[in-house]
LOFIPA-114737 format. One record per residue (C-alpha): residue in three letters; x, y, z. Coordinates in steps of 0.02 Angstrom, whole numbers, plus 50000, padded with zeros to 5 digits. Each point is the difference from the previous one (the first is absolute). Layout:
<rs>
R  type      u      v      w
R   ALA      X      Y      Z
...
</rs>
This chain:
<rs>
R  type      u      v      w
R   MET  48792  47847  49624
R   THR  50013  50020  50195
R   GLU  50122  50147  50065
R   LYS  50149  49920  50107
R   THR  50010  50040  50185
R   SER  50162  50066  50052
R   THR  50094  49900  50119
R   ARG  50090  50154  50060
R   PRO  49942  50043  50175
R   ARG  49933  50146  50023
R   ALA  50039  50140  50105
R   ASP  49966  49987  50180
R   THR  49917  50171  50044
R   THR  50014  49966  50180
R   ALA  50185  49964  49996
R   PRO  50108  50078  50135
R   ALA  50067  50153  49971
R   THR  50156  50035  49918
R   ALA  50176  50034  50085
R   ALA  50000  50189  49964
R   GLU  49791  50010  50053
R   ARG  50050  49900  50163
R   ALA  50158  50120  50024
R   GLU  49885  50160  49987
R   GLY  49880  49903  50115
R   LEU  50133  49978  50145
R   ALA  50061  50174  49977
R   ALA  49853  50079  50033
R   PRO  49983  49956  50170
R   GLY  50195  50040  50046
R   ALA  49981  50154  49921
R   ARG  49862  50031  50108
R   ARG  50100  49952  50164
R   THR  50132  50113  49931
R   LYS  49896  50151  50003
R   VAL  49922  49968  50164
R   LEU  50164  49973  50087
R   SER  50054  50150  49890
R   ILE  49875  50114  50070
R   VAL  50001  49935  50177
R   ALA  50193  50049  50003
R   VAL  49994  50157  49930
R   VAL  49851  50020  50150
R   GLY  50110  49931  50130
R   ALA  50145  50136  49940
R   ALA  49865  50150  50002
R   LEU  49970  49944  50195
R   LEU  50167  50007  50036
R   TRP  50031  50144  49916
R   SER  49866  50107  50062
R   SER  50078  50005  50170
R   SER  50163  50073  49931
R   TYR  49942  50163  49996
R   ALA  49945  50014  50177
R   VAL  50159  49888  50073
R   THR  50115  50109  49898
R   LYS  49931  50165  50076
R   GLU  50032  49935  50175
R   VAL  50178  49951  49958
R   LEU  50023  50180  49919
R   SER  49993  50070  50176
R   ASP  50178  49914  50048
R   VAL  50092  49974  49824
R   GLY  50013  50079  49853
R   PRO  49907  49949  49835
R   LEU  50158  49941  49907
R   THR  50065  49908  50136
R   ILE  49837  49913  50023
R   GLY  50021  49941  49821
R   ALA  50170  49942  50014
R   LEU  49977  49888  50158
R   ARG  49823  49959  49945
R   PHE  50068  49936  49838
R   THR  50157  49923  50045
R   PHE  49933  49885  50131
R   ALA  49882  49951  49853
R   ALA  50113  49973  49874
R   LEU  50120  49887  50129
R   LEU  49841  49917  50051
R   LEU  49976  49959  49815
R   ILE  50177  49951  49935
R   ALA  49989  49873  50157
R   MET  49821  49941  49939
R   THR  50063  49963  49814
R   ARG  50174  49909  50050
R   LEU  49881  49888  50108
R   LEU  49883  49987  49841
R   ALA  50124  49960  49888
R   ARG  50056  49851  50095
R   ARG  49840  49914  49979
R   ARG  49957  50046  49807
R   PRO  50100  50092  49879
R   ILE  49950  50193  49979
R   GLU  49987  50063  49829
R   ARG  50165  50110  49969
R   PRO  49963  50159  49914
R   THR  50045  50074  49836
R   GLY  50100  50148  49990
R   ARG  49869  50108  49930
R   GLN  49875  49937  50144
R   ARG  50120  50036  50142
R   LEU  50015  50158  49924
R   LEU  49826  50040  49986
R   THR  49961  49915  50200
R   TRP  50155  50120  50058
R   LEU  49918  50145  49933
R   SER  49818  49950  50076
R   GLY  50074  49980  50174
R   LEU  50081  50175  49977
R   LEU  49832  50089  49951
R   GLY  49875  49879  50091
R   ILE  50103  50011  50157
R   THR  50139  50153  50007
R   VAL  49903  50129  49921
R   TYR  49826  49952  50029
R   PHE  50020  49960  50197
R   ILE  50119  50182  50018
R   LEU  49830  50087  49937
R   GLU  49905  49921  50074
R   ASN  50101  50022  50186
R   PHE  50029  50175  49963
R   GLY  49812  50013  49945
R   VAL  49940  49907  50162
R   GLU  50109  50117  50110
R   LEU  49936  50161  49912
R   SER  49813  49940  49996
R   THR  49893  49878  50091
R   ALA  49994  49819  49981
R   SER  49807  50021  49962
R   ASP  50059  50100  49833
R   ALA  50107  49876  49941
R   SER  49873  49845  50031
R   LEU  49860  50116  49895
R   ILE  50128  50061  49884
R   VAL  50075  49830  49958
R   ALA  49828  49945  49925
R   SER  50055  50111  49859
R   TYR  50143  49882  49943
R   PRO  49888  49879  49892
R   LEU  49984  50153  49884
R   MET  50144  50044  50002
R   THR  50063  49819  49945
R   MET  49841  49967  49882
R   LEU  50057  50161  49916
R   LEU  50196  49966  49980
R   GLU  49937  49830  49924
R   LEU  49892  50089  49884
R   ALA  50123  50107  49939
R   VAL  50145  49860  49979
R   PHE  49903  49883  49908
R   ARG  49896  50149  49906
R   ILE  49829  49914  50050
R   ARG  49844  50134  49948
R   MET  49937  50048  50152
R   PRO  49791  49956  50009
R   VAL  49891  50176  50043
R   ALA  49972  49891  50192
R   ARG  50191  50016  50022
R   ILE  49998  50185  49978
R   VAL  49848  50042  50102
R   ALA  50101  49879  50124
R   VAL  50153  50111  49978
R   LEU  49884  50139  50048
R   VAL  49929  49937  50154
R   ALA  50148  49936  50074
R   ALA  50105  50146  49969
R   ALA  49842  50127  50078
R   GLY  50025  49864  50161
R   ALA  50190  50024  49989
R   TYR  49951  50189  50003
R   LEU  49873  49984  50163
R   VAL  50155  49900  50092
R   VAL  50138  50139  49964
R   ARG  49887  50154  50012
R   ASN  49938  49940  50184
R   GLY  50186  49959  50051
R   ALA  50057  50181  49941
R   ALA  49842  50074  50107
R   VAL  50016  49910  50160
R   GLY  50195  49975  50002
R   GLY  50071  50129  49922
R   SER  50148  50026  49845
R   GLN  50103  49844  50085
R   ARG  49851  49891  50003
R   TRP  49962  50034  49810
R   LEU  50169  49958  49944
R   GLY  49991  49842  50080
R   ASP  49860  49966  49893
R   ILE  50076  50053  49854
R   LEU  50145  49887  50044
R   LEU  49889  49846  50029
R   LEU  49920  50030  49824
R   LEU  50167  50008  49926
R   GLY  50022  49819  50073
R   GLY  49861  49927  49918
R   MET  50082  50062  49838
R   VAL  50148  49900  50053
R   TRP  49902  49860  50039
R   ALA  49934  49993  49863
R   LEU  50167  49978  49915
R   TYR  50033  49876  50122
R   ASN  49871  49904  49943
R   LEU  50028  50014  49802
R   VAL  50199  49955  50021
R   SER  49966  49862  50094
R   LYS  49881  49928  49869
R   LEU  50132  50020  49864
R   ALA  50133  49928  50123
R   GLY  49905  49810  49972
R   GLY  49928  49868  50096
R   ARG  50115  49932  50128
R   ASP  49940  49926  50169
R   ALA  49958  50135  50133
R   VAL  50128  49976  50108
R   SER  50143  50018  49876
R   VAL  49934  50161  49925
R   THR  49960  50063  50169
R   CYS  50173  49956  50082
R   HIS  50078  50100  49845
R   GLN  49870  50136  50013
R   MET  50054  50013  50180
R   THR  50174  49998  49984
R   ALA  50016  50144  49874
R   GLY  49858  50100  50113
R   ALA  50113  49973  50150
R   ALA  50147  50044  49911
R   GLY  49911  50173  49933
R   PHE  49941  50031  50178
R   LEU  50168  49975  50088
R   LEU  50077  50134  49905
R   ALA  49864  50115  50030
R   SER  50005  49989  50181
R   LEU  50174  50086  49999
R   PHE  49928  50159  50005
R   GLU  49914  49949  50174
R   ALA  50168  49949  50081
R   SER  50027  50144  50095
R   HIS  49820  49947  50092
R   TRP  50013  49821  50020
R   SER  49976  49944  50160
R   VAL  49924  49834  50078
R   PRO  49822  49987  49974
R   SER  49887  49948  50137
R   PRO  49938  49823  50047
R   THR  49840  50066  49941
R   SER  50061  50052  49830
R   SER  50108  49871  49994
R   ALA  49858  49870  50005
R   LEU  49892  50094  49866
R   LEU  50172  50013  49876
R   VAL  49989  49805  50028
R   TYR  49819  49983  49964
R   LEU  50027  50124  49838
R   ALA  50166  49892  49947
R   VAL  49906  49838  50019
R   GLY  49819  50022  49964
R   CYS  49995  50132  49880
R   SER  50149  49986  49913
R   VAL  50040  49823  49977
R   GLY  49813  49933  50031
R   GLY  49922  50128  49916
R   PHE  50124  50009  49846
R   LEU  49981  49807  49949
R   LEU  49830  50000  50026
R   TYR  50007  50131  49873
R   ASN  50108  49936  49888
R   TYR  49929  49818  49993
R   GLY  49823  50098  49965
R   LEU  50088  50105  49881
R   GLN  50065  49873  49890
R   ALA  49827  49925  49953
R   LEU  49884  50159  50015
R   LYS  50003  50153  49885
R   SER  50095  50144  50072
R   SER  49824  50110  50006
R   VAL  49908  49845  50068
R   ALA  50132  49972  50160
R   VAL  50019  50186  50019
R   ASN  49814  50032  50016
R   ILE  49977  49869  50136
R   LEU  50124  50104  50119
R   ASN  49827  50123  49996
R   LEU  49991  49900  50152
R   VAL  50156  50096  50082
R   PRO  49901  50165  50039
R   ALA  49852  49922  50090
R   PHE  50121  49899  50117
R   GLY  50135  50142  50000
R   VAL  49872  50133  50046
R   LEU  49943  49887  50147
R   GLY  50180  49966  50062
R   ALA  50029  50180  50000
R   VAL  49858  50032  50113
R   LEU  50035  49856  50117
R   ILE  50195  49990  49989
R   ASN  50047  50215  49981
R   GLY  49824  50052  50077
R   GLU  49973  50107  49818
R   SER  49835  50062  49978
R   VAL  49924  49990  49829
R   GLN  49921  50172  49924
R   LEU  49828  49962  49884
R   THR  50067  50080  49860
R   GLN  50170  49863  50008
R   ALA  49873  49857  50016
R   THR  49890  50081  49859
R   GLY  50161  50025  49902
R   GLY  50037  49808  50023
R   ILE  49858  49930  49966
R   VAL  49994  50093  49831
R   ILE  50193  49942  49937
R   VAL  49916  49821  50042
R   GLY  49856  50021  49903
R   GLY  50091  50073  49850
R   VAL  50145  49879  50008
R   MET  49863  49860  50019
R   LEU  49936  50055  49833
R   GLY  50141  50013  49918
R   LEU  50049  49827  50035
R   VAL  49836  49927  49934
R   ASP  50064  49854  49874
R   ARG  49859  49953  49883
R   GLY  50104  49906  49883
R   GLY  50145  49917  50069
R   GLY  50034  49918  50163
R   SER  50124  50040  50155
R   LEU  50105  49885  49968
R   GLU  50168  50038  49892
R   GLN  49986  49902  49846
R   PRO  50164  49912  49960
R   LYS  50087  50053  49831
R   GLU  50019  49876  49875
R   ARG  50174  49948  49959
R   ARG  50077  50031  49821
</rs>
């Protein structure tokens, strides 16, 4: 008896990929493009923010630290409100939920009002170069906060990184106390406290959820400006019309560092992990110290430079990601 040959067609091993496979193939280039754009955006924010310490140091000779914040962020908030309304005419902007709005306002108060009060007073008491070097410890603070909140076990390499970066921060602060006296030391401490507040800002921003960067930045800037306007009342007795040079620098701080910097950073923060985004800000110390030398005429001591290098090395060691990528993975909807 001969065996019947099946007339059912055999599966074609060279058949086109399934819809899921095709979608995955298309998603990979899209994810890479998103990663590159996000990294470029945060690098752009770092380049803008690297100049803010030296520029703020110049304006502080004419305007009080709280008044600088009030003028800078009120102008930036008005620009963003106008920008948001113009964009709303072209395309609908997703309205935040009550929880998102509350968390966004909180992040604005933390990342703008509280952080820049600490930064402005810190720069006033210390130096622009100290501020630029101390900011290199901010990625480590953000990473530690993420580990504490999400209860992720810290590898030995990251524990070593904590010690290395802390030693670098000590070198920067110790040199400030030895060279500039108690006021410079206090300014360095305020700048370190600012790093803790910045870590909280990143965490709260991530908890607020992803919306378009313009809307998020507008709400943050409005809340931060409102906080600064109230705080600036303490300097009301010293208010005066800024000089033309200070006014021009304030416009640069508002448009470049506030609007441009925060828009770019919030865009990158939507896709990148907080620790990765903040780690890119290690570019700030290098350009910030260069700006302090070129704009403020400051000199950098060998101990400061060594401390900054040690901080950057420790942070880079602590943020090596062997298992996962740098992109923030979308959460599965249930």
